C-alpha positions in Angstrom: -19.1 4.6 31.7 -16.2 4.3 30.0 -16.8 0.4 29.5 -20.0 1.2 28.2 -18.5 4.1 25.9 -15.8 1.5 24.6 -18.4 -1.0 24.0 -20.5 1.1 22.0 -17.3 2.5 19.8 -16.5 -1.4 19.5 -20.2 -2.2 18.4 -20.4 0.7 15.9 -17.1 0.1 14.2 -18.0 -3.6 13.9 -21.3 -2.7 12.3 -19.5 -0.3 10.1 -16.8 -3.2 8.6 -19.9 -5.7 8.4 -21.7 -3.2 6.4 -18.5 -2.5 4.3 -17.6 -6.4 3.8 -20.9 -7.5 2.6 -21.1 -4.8 0.0 -18.1 -6.6 -1.9 -19.6 -10.1 -0.7 -17.1 -10.7 2.3 -19.6 -11.9 4.5 -17.7 -14.4 7.0 -15.3 -11.8 7.1 -18.0 -9.1 7.8 -19.2 -11.1 10.7 -16.0 -12.4 12.1 -14.2 -9.4 12.6 -12.2 -8.0 15.6 -13.8 -10.6 17.6 -10.9 -10.5 19.6 -11.5 -7.1 20.8 -13.9 -8.5 23.4 -11.6 -10.8 25.1 -10.6 -9.6 28.6 -6.8 -8.9 27.4 -8.0 -6.0 24.8 -11.4 -5.2 26.3 -10.1 -3.9 29.2 -7.4 -2.0 28.5 -9.8 -0.4 25.8 -11.9 0.4 28.8 -9.0 2.0 31.5 -7.4 3.8 28.4 -10.8 4.9 26.2 -10.5 8.4 24.3 -13.5 8.7 22.3 -11.8 10.3 19.2 -8.6 7.8 18.7 -7.6 4.4 19.7 -7.3 3.5 23.1 -4.0 1.5 22.2 -2.2 4.7 21.5 -3.2 5.8 25.1 -1.7 2.6 26.6 1.3 3.2 25.0 2.0 6.5 26.1 1.6 5.3 29.4 3.0 2.2 29.3 5.6 2.3 26.5 4.2 -0.6 24.7 0.3 -1.7 24.1 -0.5 -4.9 25.2 -3.6 -5.1 23.7 -2.4 -4.6 20.5 0.0 -7.0 20.7 -2.7 -9.5 21.6 -5.3 -8.1 18.5 -2.4 -8.0 15.6 -1.3 -11.6 15.8 -5.2 -12.9 15.9 -6.6 -10.4 13.2 -4.9 -11.0 9.4 -6.8 -8.0 8.4 -3.5 -6.1 10.0 -0.5 -5.3 8.0 1.7 -6.3 11.1 0.1 -10.0 11.2 2.1 -10.5 7.8 5.2 -9.3 9.0 8.1 -12.4 9.2 11.8 -13.0 7.9 12.0 -13.0 4.2 14.2 -16.2 3.0 17.4 -15.8 1.3 17.2 -17.8 -1.9 19.5 -20.3 -2.5 20.5 -20.3 1.5 18.0 -23.6 1.7 16.2 -22.1 4.5 19.4 -21.4 6.7 19.5 -17.2 6.0 17.2 -14.4 6.1 17.3 -10.6 4.8 15.6 -9.5 8.0 11.8 -8.7 8.6 9.9 -7.3 5.9 6.1 -7.9 5.3 4.7 -11.1 3.4 2.2 -10.5 0.5 -1.1 -10.3 1.9 -4.1 -12.3 0.3 -6.4 -10.2 -1.3 -9.8 -10.9 0.5 -7.4 -9.3 3.3 -6.4 -6.2 1.9 -9.9 -5.7 1.3 -10.8 -5.8 4.7 -7.9 -3.8 6.0 -9.2 -1.4 3.5 -12.8 -1.2 4.9 -11.4 -1.4 8.2 -9.4 2.0 7.9 -12.4 3.6 6.6 -14.8 2.4 9.0 -12.3 3.8 11.8 -11.7 6.8 10.2 -16.0 7.3 10.3 -15.9 6.1 14.0 -13.5 8.7 15.3 -14.4 11.8 12.7 -18.2 11.2 12.4 -19.4 14.5 10.9 -15.6 15.7 10.1 -15.0 12.2 7.9 -14.3 12.9 4.0 -13.5 10.1 1.3 -10.3 11.3 1.3 -9.8 10.9 5.5 -8.5 7.3 5.3 -6.0 8.2 2.4 -4.9 11.4 4.7 -4.6 9.1 8.0 -2.6 6.5 6.0 -0.1 8.8 4.8 1.0 10.1 8.0 2.2 6.8 8.7 2.9 5.3 5.5 6.8 5.6 5.9 6.7 3.7 8.9 4.6 0.6 7.8 6.4 -2.6 6.7 3.9 -3.9 3.6 5.0 -6.2 0.9 5.6 -3.8 -2.1 2.6 -5.4 -4.1 0.3 -5.4 -0.8 1.0 -1.8 -0.1 0.5 -1.0 -4.0 -3.1 -2.1 -3.9 -4.1 -1.0 -0.4 -2.6 2.8 -1.5 -4.8 2.1 -5.3 -8.1 1.5 -3.0 -7.3 4.7 -0.7 -6.4 6.9 -3.5 -9.5 5.2 -5.1 -12.2 6.6 -2.5 -10.7 9.9 -2.2 -11.3 10.3 -6.0 -13.9 8.4 -7.1 -16.2 7.6 -3.6 -16.9 4.6 -1.9 -19.3 3.2 -4.1 -17.0 2.7 -7.1 -14.4 0.9 -4.9 -16.5 -1.4 -3.7 -17.5 -2.3 -7.5 -14.1 -2.2 -7.9 -13.6 -4.6 -5.3 -16.3 -7.3 -5.6 -16.7 -7.2 -9.7 -12.9 -6.9 -10.3 -10.6 -7.3 -7.8 -12.5 -10.3 -5.4 -12.8 -12.2 -9.0 -9.3 -12.2 -10.2 -9.6 -10.0 -12.6 -6.9 -7.5 -11.7 -3.4 -8.7 -11.5 -2.0 -8.3 -7.7 0.9 -6.6 -8.7 3.0 -3.9 -8.1 3.5 -2.5 -11.6 0.1 -2.7 -12.8 -1.1 -1.3 -9.7 1.3 1.9 -9.5 -0.3 2.7 -13.3 -3.8 2.4 -12.1 -2.9 4.7 -8.8 -1.1 7.1 -11.2 -3.9 7.6 -13.1 -6.4 8.2 -10.4 -3.6 10.8 -9.4 -4.1 13.1 -12.1 -8.1 13.5 -10.9 -6.7 14.8 -7.4 -6.7 18.5 -6.5 -3.0 19.5 -6.9 -3.4 20.3 -3.2 -4.1 16.6 -2.4 -1.5 14.7 -4.2 
């Protein structure tokens, strides 16, 4: 029974992501999203630790101290920020030194898929409780622990705040006709400015 429920959860999530990707023109990513979840390494763990209202990876972590499914998943799916964690080279060291682990700047198309993935996960688990600010609230709970390039962080946060303030249709239009067309600078300074403008539209209790 858990296997069937877990499969349904995966399929519903993929359906939501596929629809979101298609709306912004990311057809290939919409079709290929999360295919590794069908591999034995991920699927069997998902069946065993199925929760229904949260990722089974969290339950596996509580049980084993780590998630084998997540370690497998994050290394095979470029829309996850963890895929892009690496050592930052130290300038002038000739490749001999580094400044420690940090987030690499993600290509825009994968930031877009990451945003869509987060929205789809919120819809999948929250169901009728889902609101346009759900993905932003979930992101903020773990924000302090995320390892992200500063430009990528600024872009993801702009998309989530835009969703909370303006709604999904406006974010989709922004992604399809501006961001993915290269019309928006993918730089922290510009994105932070746009984010601050949107934050002024948020109710004070949500800032």
